[in-house]
Residue frames as a rotation matrix with the C-alpha (Angstrom) as fourth column:
MET 1
0.221 0.140 0.965 -132.46
0.809 0.526 -0.261 -69.85
-0.544 0.839 0.002 216.77
LYS 2
-0.664 -0.592 -0.458 -130.86
0.162 -0.711 0.684 -67.77
-0.730 0.379 0.568 213.90
ALA 3
0.152 0.749 -0.645 -132.85
-0.597 -0.451 -0.664 -66.05
-0.788 0.486 0.378 211.25
GLY 4
0.176 0.019 -0.984 -133.54
-0.955 0.244 -0.166 -68.35
0.237 0.970 0.061 208.32
GLN 5
-0.878 -0.468 0.098 -132.62
-0.476 0.835 -0.278 -71.48
0.048 -0.291 -0.956 210.31
LYS 6
0.104 0.936 -0.336 -135.20
-0.820 0.271 0.503 -74.15
0.562 0.223 0.796 209.85
LEU 7
-0.570 -0.181 0.802 -136.08
-0.685 0.644 -0.341 -77.01
-0.455 -0.743 -0.490 212.17
ALA 8
-0.800 0.334 -0.498 -137.28
-0.161 0.680 0.715 -80.32
0.578 0.652 -0.491 210.80
PRO 9
0.157 0.938 0.310 -140.77
-0.810 -0.057 0.583 -81.13
0.564 -0.343 0.751 211.70
VAL 10
-0.828 -0.560 -0.022 -140.75
-0.427 0.656 -0.622 -83.50
0.362 -0.506 -0.783 214.72
ALA 11
-0.129 0.870 0.475 -144.37
-0.931 0.059 -0.361 -84.29
-0.342 -0.489 0.803 215.21
ARG 12
-0.835 -0.168 -0.523 -145.04
-0.332 0.913 0.236 -87.97
0.438 0.371 -0.819 215.40
GLY 13
-0.262 0.795 -0.547 -148.64
0.598 0.579 0.555 -89.09
0.758 -0.181 -0.627 216.01
SER 14
0.775 0.590 0.226 -149.99
0.165 -0.534 0.829 -87.96
0.610 -0.606 -0.511 219.37
GLN 15
-0.279 -0.932 0.231 -147.30
0.086 -0.264 -0.961 -85.94
0.957 -0.248 0.153 221.25
GLY 16
-0.726 -0.003 -0.688 -149.42
0.677 0.168 -0.716 -85.64
0.118 -0.986 -0.120 224.37
LYS 17
0.364 0.931 -0.025 -152.06
0.853 -0.322 0.410 -83.69
0.373 -0.170 -0.912 226.06
ILE 18
-0.807 -0.591 -0.014 -151.44
0.545 -0.734 -0.405 -79.98
0.229 -0.335 0.914 226.60
LEU 19
0.466 0.786 -0.406 -153.50
0.834 -0.543 -0.093 -77.30
-0.294 -0.295 -0.909 228.37
TYR 20
-0.567 -0.520 0.639 -153.00
0.735 -0.669 0.109 -73.92
0.371 0.532 0.761 226.46
CYS 21
0.257 0.623 -0.739 -153.91
0.881 -0.465 -0.086 -70.81
-0.397 -0.629 -0.668 228.32
GLU 22
-0.710 -0.365 0.602 -154.37
0.610 -0.745 0.268 -67.33
0.351 0.558 0.752 226.86
SER 23
-0.452 0.598 -0.662 -156.41
0.355 -0.560 -0.748 -64.18
-0.818 -0.574 0.041 227.70
ASP 24
-0.317 0.318 -0.894 -157.13
-0.763 -0.645 0.041 -63.39
-0.563 0.695 0.447 224.05
ALA 25
0.395 0.602 0.694 -159.58
-0.125 0.783 -0.609 -65.88
-0.910 0.154 0.385 222.20
ARG 26
0.943 0.017 -0.332 -158.19
-0.330 -0.083 -0.940 -65.07
-0.044 0.996 -0.073 218.75
VAL 27
-0.035 -0.997 -0.069 -154.56
-0.954 0.054 -0.295 -65.67
0.297 0.055 -0.953 219.68
MET 28
-0.250 0.005 0.968 -155.58
-0.630 0.758 -0.166 -68.85
-0.735 -0.652 -0.187 221.59
GLU 29
0.725 0.577 0.376 -157.31
-0.104 0.632 -0.768 -70.35
-0.680 0.518 0.518 218.46
THR 30
0.745 -0.532 -0.403 -154.44
-0.559 -0.168 -0.812 -69.47
0.364 0.830 -0.423 216.13
GLN 31
-0.253 -0.890 0.379 -151.71
-0.962 0.189 -0.196 -70.88
0.103 -0.414 -0.904 218.54
SER 32
-0.029 0.264 0.964 -153.77
-0.553 0.799 -0.236 -73.96
-0.833 -0.540 0.123 219.49
ALA 33
0.933 0.351 -0.083 -154.25
-0.243 0.443 -0.863 -74.87
-0.267 0.825 0.499 215.81
MET 34
0.291 -0.911 -0.294 -150.52
-0.790 -0.055 -0.611 -74.83
0.540 0.410 -0.735 215.43
PHE 35
-0.438 -0.380 0.815 -150.15
-0.838 0.500 -0.217 -77.18
-0.325 -0.778 -0.538 218.45
GLU 36
0.409 0.671 0.618 -152.73
-0.358 0.741 -0.568 -79.53
-0.840 0.011 0.543 217.00
ARG 37
0.840 -0.160 -0.519 -151.06
-0.492 0.178 -0.852 -79.61
0.229 0.971 0.071 213.61
ALA 38
-0.194 -0.978 0.081 -147.92
-0.884 0.139 -0.446 -80.65
0.425 -0.158 -0.891 215.46
GLY 39
-0.304 0.043 -0.952 -149.76
-0.028 0.998 0.054 -83.73
0.952 0.043 -0.303 216.93
TYR 40
-0.991 -0.123 0.055 -150.88
-0.042 -0.107 -0.993 -82.48
0.129 -0.987 0.100 220.36
GLN 41
-0.028 0.976 -0.217 -154.19
0.817 0.148 0.557 -82.99
0.576 -0.161 -0.801 221.93
VAL 42
-0.852 -0.283 0.441 -155.13
0.124 -0.926 -0.356 -79.30
0.509 -0.249 0.824 223.05
GLU 43
0.187 0.852 -0.488 -157.49
0.973 -0.092 0.213 -78.31
0.136 -0.515 -0.846 225.85
ARG 44
-0.413 -0.311 0.856 -157.87
0.337 -0.925 -0.174 -74.46
0.846 0.216 0.487 225.91
ALA 45
0.070 0.408 -0.910 -158.36
0.967 -0.251 -0.038 -72.19
-0.244 -0.877 -0.413 228.86
LEU 46
0.006 0.045 0.999 -159.40
0.462 -0.886 0.037 -68.57
0.887 0.461 -0.026 228.27
GLY 47
0.313 0.079 0.946 -158.13
-0.544 -0.802 0.247 -66.40
0.778 -0.593 -0.208 231.16
ARG 48
-0.630 -0.752 0.194 -156.67
-0.547 0.253 -0.798 -67.13
0.551 -0.609 -0.571 234.52
ARG 49
-0.185 0.662 0.726 -159.80
-0.926 0.130 -0.354 -68.32
-0.328 -0.738 0.590 236.21
GLU 50
0.818 0.477 -0.322 -160.45
-0.575 0.699 -0.425 -71.02
0.022 0.533 0.846 233.72
ALA 51
0.126 -0.907 -0.402 -156.78
-0.461 0.305 -0.833 -71.91
0.878 0.290 -0.380 233.67
GLU 52
-0.596 -0.293 0.748 -156.78
-0.796 0.088 -0.599 -72.43
0.109 -0.952 -0.285 237.43
GLN 53
0.382 0.793 0.475 -159.79
-0.811 0.534 -0.240 -74.68
-0.444 -0.293 0.847 237.32
LEU 54
0.883 0.001 -0.469 -158.34
-0.318 0.736 -0.597 -76.87
0.344 0.677 0.651 234.59
CYS 55
-0.149 -0.989 -0.017 -154.95
-0.566 0.099 -0.819 -76.95
0.811 -0.113 -0.574 236.26
ARG 56
-0.288 0.130 0.949 -156.56
-0.916 0.252 -0.313 -78.29
-0.280 -0.959 0.047 239.39
LYS 57
0.778 0.628 -0.004 -158.22
-0.586 0.723 -0.365 -81.01
-0.227 0.286 0.931 237.35
GLY 58
-0.069 -0.947 0.315 -154.79
-0.590 0.293 0.752 -82.01
-0.804 -0.134 -0.579 235.97
GLY 59
0.480 0.204 0.853 -154.06
0.370 0.835 -0.408 -84.84
-0.795 0.512 0.325 233.54
TYR 60
0.978 -0.113 -0.176 -151.88
-0.209 -0.500 -0.840 -82.65
0.007 0.859 -0.513 231.22
ASP 61
0.519 -0.854 0.023 -148.43
0.852 0.516 -0.089 -83.49
0.064 0.066 0.996 230.00
ILE 62
-0.677 -0.713 0.180 -147.56
0.720 -0.693 -0.037 -79.92
0.151 0.104 0.983 229.33
VAL 63
0.468 0.746 -0.474 -149.15
0.744 -0.622 -0.245 -76.58
-0.478 -0.238 -0.846 230.36
VAL 64
-0.524 -0.629 0.575 -148.37
0.818 -0.559 0.133 -73.70
0.238 0.540 0.808 227.93
LEU 65
0.180 0.534 -0.826 -148.93
0.743 -0.624 -0.242 -70.19
-0.645 -0.570 -0.509 229.13
GLY 66
0.223 -0.026 0.975 -149.40
0.939 -0.264 -0.222 -67.73
0.263 0.964 -0.034 226.39
HIS 67
-0.731 -0.677 0.082 -148.11
0.654 -0.730 -0.198 -64.18
0.194 -0.092 0.977 225.97
THR 68
-0.257 0.730 0.633 -151.63
-0.042 -0.663 0.748 -62.52
0.966 0.165 0.201 226.38
LEU 69
0.514 0.369 -0.774 -151.76
0.740 0.265 0.618 -63.56
0.433 -0.891 -0.136 230.03
THR 70
0.821 -0.277 0.499 -150.61
-0.412 -0.893 0.182 -60.92
0.395 -0.355 -0.847 232.39
LYS 71
-0.314 -0.949 -0.039 -147.09
-0.463 0.189 -0.866 -61.14
0.829 -0.254 -0.498 233.99
ASP 72
-0.390 0.200 0.899 -148.95
-0.908 0.075 -0.411 -61.94
-0.150 -0.977 0.152 237.30
ASP 73
0.730 0.683 0.012 -150.88
-0.657 0.708 -0.259 -64.79
-0.185 0.181 0.966 235.62
ARG 74
0.573 -0.594 -0.565 -147.70
-0.188 0.576 -0.796 -66.19
0.797 0.563 0.218 234.07
HIS 75
-0.520 -0.707 0.479 -146.16
-0.646 -0.042 -0.763 -66.08
0.559 -0.706 -0.435 237.64
HIS 76
-0.240 0.534 0.810 -149.09
-0.886 0.221 -0.408 -67.64
-0.397 -0.816 0.420 239.45
LEU 77
0.623 0.706 -0.337 -150.20
-0.782 0.554 -0.285 -70.35
-0.014 0.441 0.897 237.08
PRO 78
-0.010 -0.649 -0.761 -147.10
-0.480 0.671 -0.566 -72.44
0.877 0.359 -0.318 236.99
TYR 79
-0.817 -0.109 0.566 -147.56
-0.569 0.313 -0.760 -73.06
-0.094 -0.943 -0.318 240.77
MET 80
0.105 0.966 0.236 -151.13
-0.827 0.216 -0.519 -74.19
-0.552 -0.141 0.822 239.98
ALA 81
0.518 0.013 -0.855 -150.02
-0.670 0.628 -0.396 -76.52
0.532 0.778 0.334 237.18
LYS 82
-0.396 -0.805 -0.442 -147.44
-0.339 0.576 -0.744 -78.17
0.853 -0.145 -0.501 239.50
LYS 83
-0.527 0.237 0.816 -149.50
-0.842 -0.021 -0.538 -78.33
-0.110 -0.971 0.211 242.61
GLY 84
0.187 0.641 0.744 -150.62
-0.505 0.712 -0.488 -81.93
-0.843 -0.284 0.457 243.02
HIS 85
0.928 0.041 0.369 -149.20
0.282 0.570 -0.772 -82.75
-0.242 0.821 0.517 239.51
GLU 86
0.458 -0.832 -0.313 -145.44
-0.232 -0.452 0.861 -82.24
-0.858 -0.322 -0.400 239.87
GLU 87
-0.297 -0.581 0.757 -144.68
0.529 0.560 0.637 -84.17
-0.795 0.590 0.141 236.70
THR 88
0.663 0.593 0.456 -146.52
0.718 -0.334 -0.610 -81.68
-0.210 0.732 -0.648 234.54
GLN 89
-0.486 -0.856 0.174 -144.14
0.855 -0.425 0.298 -79.62
-0.181 0.293 0.939 232.38
VAL 90
0.592 0.624 -0.511 -144.72
0.513 -0.780 -0.358 -75.92
-0.622 -0.050 -0.782 232.15
MET 91
-0.518 -0.623 0.586 -143.71
0.855 -0.358 0.376 -73.73
-0.024 0.696 0.718 229.13
VAL 92
0.337 0.552 -0.762 -144.24
0.477 -0.798 -0.368 -69.99
-0.812 -0.239 -0.532 229.13
LEU 93
0.126 -0.225 0.966 -144.29
0.960 -0.218 -0.176 -67.96
0.250 0.950 0.189 225.91
HIS 94
0.206 -0.226 0.952 -142.79
0.191 -0.945 -0.266 -64.48
0.960 0.237 -0.151 225.97
ALA 95
0.936 0.042 -0.350 -141.25
0.351 -0.031 0.936 -64.79
0.028 -0.999 -0.044 229.44
SER 96
0.107 -0.932 0.346 -138.24
-0.248 -0.362 -0.898 -63.10
0.963 0.010 -0.270 230.96
GLY 97
-0.133 -0.214 0.968 -136.60
-0.989 -0.034 -0.144 -64.08
0.064 -0.976 -0.207 234.17
ARG 98
-0.636 -0.184 -0.750 -136.60
-0.132 0.983 -0.129 -67.39
0.760 0.016 -0.649 235.81
HIS 99
0.156 0.807 0.570 -139.45
-0.967 0.007 0.255 -69.09
0.202 -0.591 0.781 237.81
TYR 100
-0.682 -0.584 0.440 -138.54
-0.669 0.742 -0.051 -72.28
-0.297 -0.329 -0.896 239.62
ALA 101
-0.153 0.661 0.734 -141.86
-0.024 0.740 -0.672 -73.94
-0.988 -0.121 -0.097 238.52
VAL 102
0.724 0.250 -0.643 -141.38
-0.594 -0.249 -0.765 -73.12
-0.352 0.936 -0.032 234.87
ASP 103
0.472 -0.549 0.690 -139.59
0.399 0.831 0.388 -75.94
-0.786 0.092 0.611 232.98
LEU 104
-0.446 -0.568 0.691 -139.00
0.875 -0.113 0.472 -73.81
-0.190 0.815 0.547 229.76
ALA 105
0.448 0.502 -0.739 -139.58
0.163 -0.859 -0.485 -70.15
-0.879 0.097 -0.467 228.78
ILE 106
-0.436 -0.509 0.743 -139.40
0.820 0.115 0.560 -69.15
-0.371 0.853 0.367 225.11
ASP 107
-0.409 0.337 -0.848 -140.04
-0.341 -0.918 -0.200 -66.18
-0.846 0.207 0.491 223.03
SER 108
0.134 0.557 0.819 -142.74
0.592 0.618 -0.517 -67.22
-0.795 0.554 -0.247 220.54
ARG 109
0.709 0.017 -0.705 -141.63
-0.456 -0.752 -0.476 -64.37
-0.538 0.659 -0.525 218.17
ASP 110
-0.390 -0.918 0.070 -138.94
-0.558 0.296 0.775 -66.82
-0.732 0.263 -0.628 217.12
GLY 111
-0.325 0.346 -0.880 -141.60
-0.894 0.190 0.405 -68.55
0.307 0.919 0.248 214.95
GLU 112
0.635 0.771 -0.047 -143.79
-0.754 0.632 0.181 -71.65
0.170 -0.079 0.982 214.81
GLN 113
0.502 -0.483 -0.718 -140.92
-0.015 0.825 -0.565 -74.06
0.865 0.294 0.406 214.31
ALA 114
-0.599 -0.757 0.262 -139.06
-0.221 -0.159 -0.962 -72.82
0.770 -0.634 -0.072 217.32
VAL 115
-0.225 0.566 0.793 -142.13
-0.972 -0.077 -0.221 -73.11
-0.064 -0.820 0.568 219.61
ILE 116
0.763 0.551 -0.337 -142.93
-0.581 0.814 0.016 -76.56
0.283 0.183 0.941 218.34
HIS 117
0.132 -0.836 -0.532 -139.40
0.030 0.540 -0.841 -77.69
0.991 0.095 0.097 218.76
ALA 118
-0.674 -0.305 0.673 -139.49
-0.574 -0.357 -0.736 -76.43
0.465 -0.883 0.066 222.38
LEU 119
0.221 0.884 0.412 -142.79
-0.972 0.234 0.018 -78.07
-0.081 -0.404 0.911 223.05
ASN 120
0.702 0.039 -0.711 -141.44
-0.322 0.908 -0.268 -81.33
0.635 0.417 0.650 221.63
SER 121
-0.321 -0.899 -0.298 -138.42
-0.077 0.339 -0.938 -81.30
0.944 -0.277 -0.178 223.86
LEU 122
-0.485 0.285 0.827 -140.59
-0.874 -0.176 -0.452 -80.87
0.017 -0.942 0.335 226.86
ALA 123
0.601 0.797 -0.053 -142.76
-0.798 0.603 0.017 -83.79
0.046 0.033 0.998 225.74
GLU 124
0.391 -0.558 -0.732 -139.63
-0.073 0.774 -0.629 -85.96
0.918 0.299 0.262 225.29
ARG 125
-0.685 -0.580 0.441 -138.36
-0.433 -0.163 -0.887 -84.88
0.586 -0.798 -0.140 228.72
LYS 126
-0.017 0.803 0.595 -141.76
-0.999 0.014 -0.048 -85.87
-0.047 -0.595 0.802 230.14
LEU 127
0.784 0.257 -0.565 -141.54
-0.420 0.890 -0.179 -89.33
0.457 0.377 0.806 228.55
ALA 128
-0.098 -0.931 -0.350 -138.16
-0.077 0.358 -0.931 -89.82
0.992 -0.065 -0.107 229.95
LEU 129
-0.635 -0.087 0.768 -139.40
-0.724 -0.278 -0.631 -89.17
0.269 -0.957 0.114 233.49
VAL 130
0.393 0.910 0.136 -142.17
-0.918 0.378 0.120 -91.76
0.058 -0.172 0.983 233.19
C-alpha cells in the first residue's frame, strides 16, 4: 500500500470470530479494539501458553498473531491453530519469510486500514471455503 492511499471501510456486521494473540497487554487492547470496530468478535490471548490453549479449543475463523510475540511463538502458533482446525485462517503481523501454515503475513506498520483490509480478505476467503 502506498503512502496516502486509503482503503474504503469494508466492515459489514459481524465479520467472524478471531483469536488475537500478543505478549503485550497494552498493544493487545489497542489492536483488538481496532478489530472490534471493524466488526469482528475478538477473543484475546496474552502470551504463547494462553494462545496454545485457545487454539486447541478452536472455533475461530481467523487467528491473528501480533508483533509482540517472539519469532519462535509466531513460528509455532500457526501449527497449533491449524492442528485439528485446518480451515482456520492464520494472519501474522510483522512477519518476514514464509511459513506454510500462515495464510497471510502483513506489516502492521502499514496502518489500520491495511490491517483491516487484509483481515477482511481472509474472512472472505474463509467464507468461500465453506
